[in-house]
KOLMI-732287 format. One record per residue (C-alpha): residue in one letter; z, x, y negated. Coordinates in nm, 3 decimals. Layout:
N
resn | c3 | c1 | c2
A | Z | X | Y $
...
END
This chain:
459
resn | c3 | c1 | c2
X | -1.860 | 1.335 | 1.458 $
X | -1.522 | 1.453 | 1.414 $
X | -1.272 | 1.371 | 1.707 $
X | -1.041 | 1.117 | 1.523 $
X | -0.689 | 1.112 | 1.650 $
X | -0.417 | 0.866 | 1.530 $
X | -0.040 | 0.829 | 1.578 $
X | 0.061 | 0.511 | 1.796 $
X | 0.373 | 0.345 | 1.730 $
X | 0.326 | 0.179 | 2.039 $
X | 0.341 | 0.484 | 2.261 $
X | 0.498 | 0.727 | 1.994 $
X | 0.218 | 0.977 | 2.062 $
X | -0.109 | 1.074 | 1.876 $
X | -0.384 | 0.944 | 2.046 $
X | -0.759 | 1.041 | 2.064 $
X | -0.918 | 0.712 | 1.899 $
X | -1.178 | 0.545 | 2.130 $
X | -1.283 | 0.220 | 1.976 $
X | -1.330 | -0.098 | 2.186 $
X | -1.691 | -0.112 | 2.042 $
X | -1.798 | 0.165 | 1.830 $
X | -2.067 | -0.065 | 1.678 $
X | -1.774 | -0.310 | 1.555 $
X | -1.467 | -0.086 | 1.506 $
X | -1.184 | -0.354 | 1.398 $
X | -0.858 | -0.322 | 1.198 $
X | -0.605 | -0.572 | 1.070 $
X | -0.344 | -0.485 | 0.796 $
X | -0.091 | -0.692 | 0.687 $
X | -0.106 | -0.797 | 0.342 $
X | 0.126 | -0.937 | 0.074 $
X | 0.300 | -1.286 | 0.034 $
X | 0.156 | -1.364 | -0.302 $
X | 0.484 | -1.485 | -0.527 $
X | 0.489 | -1.189 | -0.740 $
X | 0.333 | -0.864 | -0.855 $
X | 0.282 | -0.611 | -0.627 $
X | 0.543 | -0.292 | -0.675 $
X | 0.461 | 0.064 | -0.568 $
X | 0.589 | 0.017 | -0.236 $
X | 0.340 | -0.267 | -0.165 $
X | 0.052 | -0.047 | -0.304 $
X | 0.108 | 0.236 | -0.035 $
X | -0.010 | 0.051 | 0.278 $
X | -0.311 | -0.069 | 0.081 $
X | -0.420 | 0.274 | -0.016 $
X | -0.331 | 0.434 | 0.292 $
X | -0.544 | 0.213 | 0.533 $
X | -0.800 | 0.203 | 0.238 $
X | -0.845 | 0.586 | 0.336 $
X | -0.854 | 0.483 | 0.676 $
X | -1.120 | 0.226 | 0.630 $
X | -1.336 | 0.487 | 0.408 $
X | -1.287 | 0.731 | 0.697 $
X | -1.398 | 0.482 | 0.964 $
X | -1.712 | 0.397 | 0.789 $
X | -1.795 | 0.738 | 0.737 $
X | -1.729 | 0.795 | 1.104 $
X | -1.902 | 0.506 | 1.267 $
X | -2.135 | 0.373 | 0.975 $
X | -2.032 | 0.108 | 0.684 $
X | -2.198 | -0.176 | 0.864 $
X | -1.999 | -0.090 | 1.192 $
X | -1.625 | -0.161 | 1.074 $
X | -1.461 | -0.464 | 1.007 $
X | -1.126 | -0.455 | 0.791 $
X | -0.949 | -0.754 | 0.780 $
X | -0.620 | -0.796 | 0.528 $
X | -0.476 | -1.139 | 0.509 $
X | -0.275 | -1.318 | 0.214 $
X | 0.001 | -1.518 | 0.298 $
X | -0.010 | -1.832 | 0.054 $
X | 0.260 | -2.033 | 0.260 $
X | 0.628 | -1.927 | 0.252 $
X | 0.976 | -1.978 | 0.136 $
X | 0.958 | -1.732 | -0.161 $
X | 0.639 | -1.910 | -0.296 $
X | 0.831 | -2.230 | -0.271 $
X | 1.116 | -2.080 | -0.424 $
X | 0.925 | -1.934 | -0.743 $
X | 0.710 | -2.229 | -0.780 $
X | 1.037 | -2.471 | -0.833 $
X | 1.219 | -2.184 | -1.033 $
X | 0.885 | -2.166 | -1.286 $
X | 0.833 | -2.548 | -1.278 $
X | 0.504 | -2.523 | -1.175 $
X | 0.261 | -2.615 | -0.874 $
X | 0.240 | -2.372 | -0.542 $
X | -0.124 | -2.322 | -0.630 $
X | -0.062 | -2.208 | -0.935 $
X | 0.171 | -1.928 | -0.817 $
X | -0.059 | -1.804 | -0.527 $
X | -0.384 | -1.828 | -0.752 $
X | -0.206 | -1.630 | -1.027 $
X | -0.041 | -1.399 | -0.807 $
X | -0.350 | -1.323 | -0.611 $
X | -0.536 | -1.236 | -0.914 $
X | -0.282 | -1.003 | -1.035 $
X | -0.302 | -0.828 | -0.682 $
X | -0.686 | -0.774 | -0.702 $
X | -0.664 | -0.637 | -1.030 $
X | -0.387 | -0.380 | -0.938 $
X | -0.529 | -0.271 | -0.603 $
X | -0.866 | -0.249 | -0.803 $
X | -0.719 | -0.022 | -1.050 $
X | -0.621 | 0.207 | -0.754 $
X | -0.961 | 0.220 | -0.646 $
X | -0.924 | 0.052 | -0.329 $
X | -1.226 | -0.113 | -0.163 $
X | -1.207 | -0.490 | -0.084 $
X | -1.163 | -0.551 | 0.275 $
X | -1.422 | -0.716 | 0.489 $
X | -1.231 | -1.030 | 0.500 $
X | -0.920 | -1.156 | 0.318 $
X | -0.820 | -1.451 | 0.508 $
X | -0.536 | -1.705 | 0.367 $
X | -0.310 | -1.834 | 0.570 $
X | -0.335 | -2.168 | 0.469 $
X | -0.724 | -2.178 | 0.585 $
X | -0.619 | -2.114 | 0.957 $
X | -0.379 | -2.392 | 1.024 $
X | -0.558 | -2.551 | 1.293 $
X | -0.599 | -2.239 | 1.471 $
X | -0.220 | -2.165 | 1.428 $
X | -0.128 | -2.517 | 1.570 $
X | -0.396 | -2.443 | 1.858 $
X | -0.212 | -2.092 | 1.944 $
X | 0.118 | -2.298 | 1.942 $
X | -0.036 | -2.544 | 2.188 $
X | -0.158 | -2.266 | 2.412 $
X | 0.184 | -2.117 | 2.412 $
X | 0.333 | -2.420 | 2.514 $
X | 0.089 | -2.496 | 2.788 $
X | 0.115 | -2.120 | 2.924 $
X | 0.516 | -2.171 | 2.949 $
X | 0.579 | -1.917 | 2.653 $
X | 0.688 | -2.179 | 2.413 $
X | 0.842 | -2.518 | 2.362 $
X | 0.899 | -2.763 | 2.131 $
X | 1.248 | -2.898 | 1.986 $
X | 1.329 | -3.129 | 1.693 $
X | 0.989 | -3.084 | 1.531 $
X | 0.991 | -2.713 | 1.589 $
X | 0.795 | -2.497 | 1.802 $
X | 0.983 | -2.185 | 1.945 $
X | 0.861 | -1.883 | 2.145 $
X | 1.058 | -1.835 | 2.443 $
X | 1.134 | -1.426 | 2.441 $
X | 1.274 | -1.430 | 2.791 $
X | 0.909 | -1.513 | 2.894 $
X | 0.760 | -1.222 | 2.799 $
X | 0.913 | -0.914 | 3.011 $
X | 0.783 | -0.656 | 2.746 $
X | 0.932 | -0.797 | 2.435 $
X | 1.064 | -0.510 | 2.269 $
X | 0.829 | -0.245 | 2.367 $
X | 0.636 | -0.176 | 2.048 $
X | 0.993 | -0.121 | 1.854 $
X | 1.153 | 0.052 | 2.155 $
X | 1.497 | -0.132 | 2.052 $
X | 1.746 | -0.276 | 2.303 $
X | 1.839 | -0.642 | 2.302 $
X | 2.156 | -0.587 | 2.094 $
X | 1.951 | -0.386 | 1.822 $
X | 1.686 | -0.655 | 1.799 $
X | 1.930 | -0.938 | 1.748 $
X | 2.086 | -0.750 | 1.485 $
X | 1.762 | -0.624 | 1.325 $
X | 1.613 | -0.993 | 1.323 $
X | 1.915 | -1.138 | 1.146 $
X | 1.881 | -1.433 | 1.439 $
X | 1.944 | -1.776 | 1.323 $
X | 2.185 | -1.992 | 1.525 $
X | 2.017 | -2.329 | 1.590 $
X | 2.147 | -2.610 | 1.843 $
X | 1.767 | -2.646 | 1.944 $
X | 1.699 | -2.276 | 2.057 $
X | 1.725 | -2.210 | 2.414 $
X | 1.804 | -1.855 | 2.355 $
X | 1.939 | -1.691 | 2.040 $
X | 1.626 | -1.443 | 2.042 $
X | 1.362 | -1.725 | 2.041 $
X | 1.156 | -1.746 | 1.704 $
X | 1.001 | -1.981 | 1.522 $
X | 0.620 | -2.077 | 1.590 $
X | 0.620 | -2.397 | 1.358 $
X | 0.863 | -2.575 | 1.153 $
X | 0.888 | -2.912 | 0.974 $
X | 0.837 | -2.905 | 0.622 $
X | 1.107 | -3.024 | 0.381 $
X | 1.027 | -3.264 | 0.090 $
X | 0.804 | -3.109 | -0.170 $
X | 0.702 | -2.812 | 0.052 $
X | 0.357 | -2.784 | 0.173 $
X | 0.293 | -2.956 | 0.505 $
X | 0.046 | -3.033 | 0.763 $
X | -0.027 | -3.324 | 1.031 $
X | 0.086 | -3.149 | 1.381 $
X | 0.155 | -3.293 | 1.745 $
X | 0.561 | -3.235 | 1.698 $
X | 0.663 | -3.468 | 1.461 $
X | 0.612 | -3.496 | 1.068 $
X | 0.458 | -3.283 | 0.819 $
X | 0.526 | -2.933 | 0.930 $
X | 0.413 | -2.550 | 0.858 $
X | 0.344 | -2.243 | 1.028 $
X | 0.613 | -1.950 | 1.086 $
X | 0.544 | -1.592 | 0.939 $
X | 0.438 | -1.451 | 1.276 $
X | 0.207 | -1.676 | 1.394 $
X | -0.010 | -1.656 | 1.083 $
X | -0.155 | -1.302 | 1.163 $
X | -0.192 | -1.367 | 1.537 $
X | -0.429 | -1.673 | 1.422 $
X | -0.614 | -1.511 | 1.162 $
X | -0.671 | -1.163 | 1.350 $
X | -0.804 | -1.368 | 1.665 $
X | -1.006 | -1.571 | 1.450 $
X | -1.173 | -1.286 | 1.270 $
X | -1.149 | -1.000 | 1.525 $
X | -1.109 | -1.142 | 1.867 $
X | -0.859 | -1.156 | 2.127 $
X | -0.825 | -0.759 | 2.099 $
X | -0.910 | -0.517 | 1.842 $
X | -0.864 | -0.139 | 1.768 $
X | -0.591 | -0.103 | 1.484 $
X | -0.310 | -0.295 | 1.329 $
X | -0.152 | -0.161 | 1.025 $
X | 0.145 | -0.242 | 0.783 $
X | 0.453 | -0.082 | 0.670 $
X | 0.718 | 0.068 | 0.886 $
X | 0.945 | -0.235 | 0.767 $
X | 0.704 | -0.464 | 0.972 $
X | 0.744 | -0.305 | 1.345 $
X | 1.021 | -0.553 | 1.406 $
X | 1.040 | -0.816 | 1.398 $
X | 0.692 | -0.918 | 1.239 $
X | 0.456 | -0.734 | 1.469 $
X | 0.688 | -0.715 | 1.772 $
X | 0.660 | -1.110 | 1.764 $
X | 0.290 | -1.118 | 1.672 $
X | 0.220 | -0.874 | 1.984 $
X | 0.445 | -1.129 | 2.211 $
X | 0.290 | -1.432 | 2.112 $
X | -0.063 | -1.317 | 2.126 $
X | -0.036 | -1.171 | 2.437 $
X | 0.111 | -1.443 | 2.556 $
X | -0.148 | -1.691 | 2.440 $
X | -0.422 | -1.458 | 2.587 $
X | -0.315 | -1.293 | 2.922 $
X | -0.526 | -0.987 | 2.982 $
X | -0.617 | -0.892 | 2.603 $
X | -0.455 | -0.592 | 2.449 $
X | -0.429 | -0.769 | 2.105 $
X | -0.407 | -0.429 | 1.927 $
X | -0.488 | -0.107 | 2.083 $
X | -0.317 | 0.141 | 1.790 $
X | -0.028 | 0.028 | 1.607 $
X | -0.002 | 0.219 | 1.288 $
X | 0.279 | 0.225 | 1.003 $
X | 0.327 | 0.402 | 0.656 $
X | 0.679 | 0.510 | 0.579 $
X | 0.905 | 0.395 | 0.273 $
X | 0.857 | 0.461 | -0.060 $
X | 1.176 | 0.588 | -0.267 $
X | 1.203 | 0.607 | -0.642 $
X | 1.350 | 0.948 | -0.778 $
X | 1.556 | 0.986 | -0.452 $
X | 1.681 | 0.647 | -0.430 $
X | 1.577 | 0.318 | -0.235 $
X | 1.392 | 0.145 | -0.485 $
X | 1.563 | -0.201 | -0.571 $
X | 1.605 | -0.448 | -0.877 $
X | 1.983 | -0.396 | -0.871 $
X | 1.966 | -0.017 | -0.916 $
X | 1.700 | -0.088 | -1.217 $
X | 1.425 | 0.130 | -1.048 $
X | 1.186 | -0.140 | -0.933 $
X | 0.849 | -0.047 | -1.018 $
X | 0.557 | -0.280 | -1.031 $
X | 0.218 | -0.150 | -1.022 $
X | 0.102 | -0.329 | -1.336 $
X | 0.392 | -0.171 | -1.527 $
X | 0.334 | 0.137 | -1.415 $
X | -0.046 | 0.124 | -1.498 $
X | 0.070 | 0.129 | -1.856 $
X | 0.163 | 0.503 | -1.860 $
X | -0.010 | 0.643 | -1.511 $
X | -0.409 | 0.585 | -1.455 $
X | -0.468 | 0.404 | -1.136 $
X | -0.631 | 0.728 | -1.003 $
X | -0.336 | 0.913 | -1.047 $
X | -0.121 | 0.697 | -0.866 $
X | -0.354 | 0.701 | -0.607 $
X | -0.332 | 1.072 | -0.565 $
X | 0.027 | 1.082 | -0.581 $
X | 0.051 | 0.840 | -0.295 $
X | -0.159 | 1.052 | -0.095 $
X | 0.015 | 1.398 | -0.150 $
X | 0.253 | 1.273 | 0.143 $
X | 0.175 | 1.223 | 0.478 $
X | 0.136 | 0.850 | 0.527 $
X | 0.425 | 0.834 | 0.821 $
X | 0.658 | 1.014 | 0.623 $
X | 0.851 | 0.859 | 0.352 $
X | 0.725 | 0.893 | -0.037 $
X | 0.933 | 1.006 | -0.315 $
X | 0.781 | 0.855 | -0.629 $
X | 0.913 | 1.062 | -0.928 $
X | 0.780 | 1.138 | -1.301 $
X | 0.713 | 1.513 | -1.155 $
X | 0.490 | 1.397 | -0.850 $
X | 0.315 | 1.159 | -1.096 $
X | 0.251 | 1.473 | -1.354 $
X | 0.149 | 1.711 | -1.070 $
X | -0.112 | 1.452 | -0.950 $
X | -0.234 | 1.394 | -1.343 $
X | -0.288 | 1.772 | -1.381 $
X | -0.469 | 1.784 | -1.026 $
X | -0.737 | 1.548 | -1.136 $
X | -0.771 | 1.646 | -1.491 $
X | -0.884 | 1.982 | -1.336 $
X | -1.094 | 1.847 | -1.059 $
X | -1.273 | 1.632 | -1.324 $
X | -1.362 | 1.910 | -1.552 $
X | -1.476 | 2.100 | -1.249 $
X | -1.691 | 1.848 | -1.126 $
X | -1.849 | 1.708 | -1.442 $
X | -2.196 | 1.642 | -1.419 $
X | -2.238 | 1.801 | -1.070 $
X | -2.392 | 1.574 | -0.757 $
X | -2.171 | 1.541 | -0.443 $
X | -2.239 | 1.761 | -0.148 $
X | -2.453 | 1.551 | 0.104 $
X | -2.184 | 1.610 | 0.366 $
X | -1.785 | 1.617 | 0.313 $
X | -1.679 | 1.975 | 0.397 $
X | -1.558 | 2.052 | 0.751 $
X | -1.179 | 2.149 | 0.665 $
X | -1.111 | 1.807 | 0.467 $
X | -1.271 | 1.601 | 0.733 $
X | -1.101 | 1.758 | 1.017 $
X | -0.739 | 1.750 | 0.820 $
X | -0.818 | 1.336 | 0.781 $
X | -0.944 | 1.326 | 1.106 $
X | -0.596 | 1.455 | 1.229 $
X | -0.402 | 1.144 | 1.184 $
X | -0.492 | 1.098 | 0.812 $
X | -0.332 | 1.436 | 0.707 $
X | -0.403 | 1.397 | 0.346 $
X | -0.176 | 1.664 | 0.197 $
X | -0.389 | 1.887 | 0.419 $
X | -0.720 | 1.748 | 0.326 $
X | -0.570 | 1.791 | -0.046 $
X | -0.495 | 2.146 | 0.015 $
X | -0.856 | 2.203 | 0.123 $
X | -0.964 | 2.047 | -0.197 $
X | -0.785 | 2.291 | -0.395 $
X | -0.939 | 2.588 | -0.185 $
X | -1.279 | 2.436 | -0.265 $
X | -1.187 | 2.417 | -0.633 $
X | -1.057 | 2.757 | -0.633 $
X | -1.370 | 2.864 | -0.471 $
X | -1.573 | 2.708 | -0.730 $
X | -1.732 | 2.457 | -0.471 $
X | -1.762 | 2.181 | -0.706 $
X | -2.017 | 1.985 | -0.514 $
X | -1.793 | 1.996 | -0.169 $
X | -1.494 | 1.906 | -0.376 $
X | -1.699 | 1.578 | -0.518 $
X | -1.780 | 1.504 | -0.158 $
X | -1.420 | 1.519 | -0.026 $
X | -1.276 | 1.349 | -0.309 $
X | -1.531 | 1.051 | -0.285 $
X | -1.426 | 1.020 | 0.080 $
X | -1.064 | 1.004 | -0.044 $
X | -1.147 | 0.730 | -0.318 $
X | -1.089 | 0.973 | -0.606 $
X | -1.307 | 1.096 | -0.879 $
X | -1.543 | 0.810 | -0.871 $
X | -1.671 | 0.680 | -1.211 $
X | -1.523 | 0.343 | -1.184 $
X | -1.158 | 0.555 | -1.178 $
X | -1.270 | 0.811 | -1.478 $
X | -1.232 | 0.812 | -1.847 $
X | -0.820 | 0.847 | -1.880 $
X | -0.880 | 1.227 | -1.837 $
X | -1.078 | 1.224 | -2.169 $
X | -0.810 | 1.379 | -2.423 $
X | -0.780 | 1.192 | -2.741 $
X | -0.857 | 1.435 | -3.039 $
X | -0.577 | 1.497 | -3.314 $
X | -0.639 | 1.371 | -3.674 $
X | -0.560 | 1.615 | -3.931 $
X | -0.221 | 1.406 | -4.005 $
X | -0.130 | 1.423 | -3.644 $
X | -0.205 | 1.796 | -3.652 $
X | 0.011 | 1.864 | -3.944 $
X | 0.280 | 1.672 | -3.798 $
X | 0.264 | 1.860 | -3.485 $
X | 0.257 | 2.191 | -3.657 $
X | 0.561 | 2.076 | -3.905 $
X | 0.781 | 1.998 | -3.606 $
X | 0.647 | 2.349 | -3.414 $
X | 0.786 | 2.526 | -3.729 $
X | 1.092 | 2.345 | -3.731 $
X | 1.157 | 2.421 | -3.392 $
X | 1.073 | 2.781 | -3.431 $
X | 1.316 | 2.775 | -3.720 $
X | 1.583 | 2.639 | -3.521 $
X | 1.546 | 2.889 | -3.249 $
X | 1.586 | 3.156 | -3.501 $
X | 1.913 | 2.979 | -3.651 $
X | 2.051 | 2.966 | -3.284 $
X | 2.035 | 2.576 | -3.299 $
X | 1.902 | 2.531 | -2.961 $
X | 2.010 | 2.167 | -2.935 $
X | 1.779 | 2.073 | -3.218 $
X | 1.521 | 2.322 | -3.063 $
X | 1.524 | 2.145 | -2.718 $
X | 1.526 | 1.800 | -2.884 $
X | 1.195 | 1.866 | -3.067 $
X | 1.036 | 2.024 | -2.745 $
X | 1.152 | 1.724 | -2.542 $
X | 1.030 | 1.472 | -2.789 $
X | 0.708 | 1.642 | -2.834 $
X | 0.652 | 1.620 | -2.458 $
X | 0.767 | 1.271 | -2.410 $
X | 0.475 | 1.180 | -2.706 $
X | 0.237 | 1.340 | -2.496 $
X | 0.196 | 1.676 | -2.650 $
X | 0.190 | 1.956 | -2.435 $
X | 0.328 | 2.310 | -2.579 $
X | 0.280 | 2.644 | -2.434 $
X | 0.475 | 2.926 | -2.573 $
X | 0.321 | 3.256 | -2.580 $
X | 0.305 | 3.596 | -2.724 $
X | 0.118 | 3.471 | -3.034 $
X | 0.303 | 3.169 | -3.124 $
X | 0.289 | 2.803 | -2.966 $
X | -0.016 | 2.646 | -2.840 $
X | -0.030 | 2.253 | -2.814 $
X | -0.282 | 1.986 | -2.695 $
X | -0.287 | 1.638 | -2.655 $
X | -0.245 | 1.478 | -2.331 $
X | -0.401 | 1.150 | -2.174 $
X | -0.045 | 1.000 | -2.244 $
X | -0.020 | 1.076 | -2.613 $
X | 0.141 | 0.814 | -2.817 $
X | 0.123 | 0.824 | -3.175 $
X | 0.439 | 0.619 | -3.237 $
X | 0.673 | 0.866 | -3.053 $
X | 0.542 | 1.158 | -3.247 $
X | 0.606 | 0.958 | -3.580 $
X | 0.975 | 0.853 | -3.444 $
X | 1.050 | 1.218 | -3.397 $
X | 0.912 | 1.356 | -3.716 $
X | 1.096 | 1.072 | -3.893 $
END
């Protein structure tokens, strides 16, 4: 078995991974708040931890790995979306969960072992609040239950921030019922029209965000488990607060031994935001980029590093997969994953190095080894295939393309480079790949061929 090393956010070092129980390796990853379609930033942790899930199953056996990824189905954003659309909260959550499953399935991700919904674990959340109060780590005030940050001396150790930095990062809410500004909500009263549950602290109430993951992970993985994952944006306050309340509710427990966080996703060098018009949902992206291409592109940067999503990155991933699928067509995967690929993945999920090894296998013509490696990464599977089958050109399409290439050649001879470049760019946008050579121009249709754009160019 390859020695698995993982970077632990808590210690800021790469450590040899030693599970608490090799017969039950346990991982928890924070899932989505289900009020809208997943964007490509949401997709990155799903893909990253899917690869880790596959690697753990490979190393320890599929029956010895338990992966929990939750669904947050009670939240202010969900309430606001339901009110905005004039539909029930259940309508919003059920529809969004369906979208999420469809999109993540199209990216080739395996279903987790358990996918708990927060609303299914309210009793466990109330019980944890009661335990924290009994141990002096929380207090009730005006229908709220708040965690007393000063009661946990190790608070801030995960994020490694000063008290001032944490206060700024948490956007601390000033409230008269708090004993300290840093104390955070475990339970709160429900307003009219909001979901609410009976509880010991007043009228109908609902959980705070942080207590949800603590209760669900404990119920499904126990007081201590091996790996807790999520995006880098969750380190503080969400994961810091989870760690504090869980360790205080169960003194002596580790909660999570290894904390793993993936980096941010940018778009064409800029932070993704709706105001910049570069907010990309997985659903919209899949209209032009196959799910398998999205998956490989997401793995072309090491998971802890920022990923810059660009059209060039997607095109590179498309070309690589087209080549690999052609090479492995009709081939059975080798019985063992090539050592170079397994060693790369065992080195803190070094997917760029693993992909480089796969390029080497392809160059050597080792199609069986390439396929075995690809399957470990969730690539080149039959379920994700089909997109690489190039469309054939009808006589009419071929005539249009040949006519445009002749016009382009005439424009170049006349030194009308603006027209020549416009035709070249138009053909590329229509999904026609043109290669110029000494014998003239050759063309092929790509998987993204768009007849409508070709017609528009020719008119």
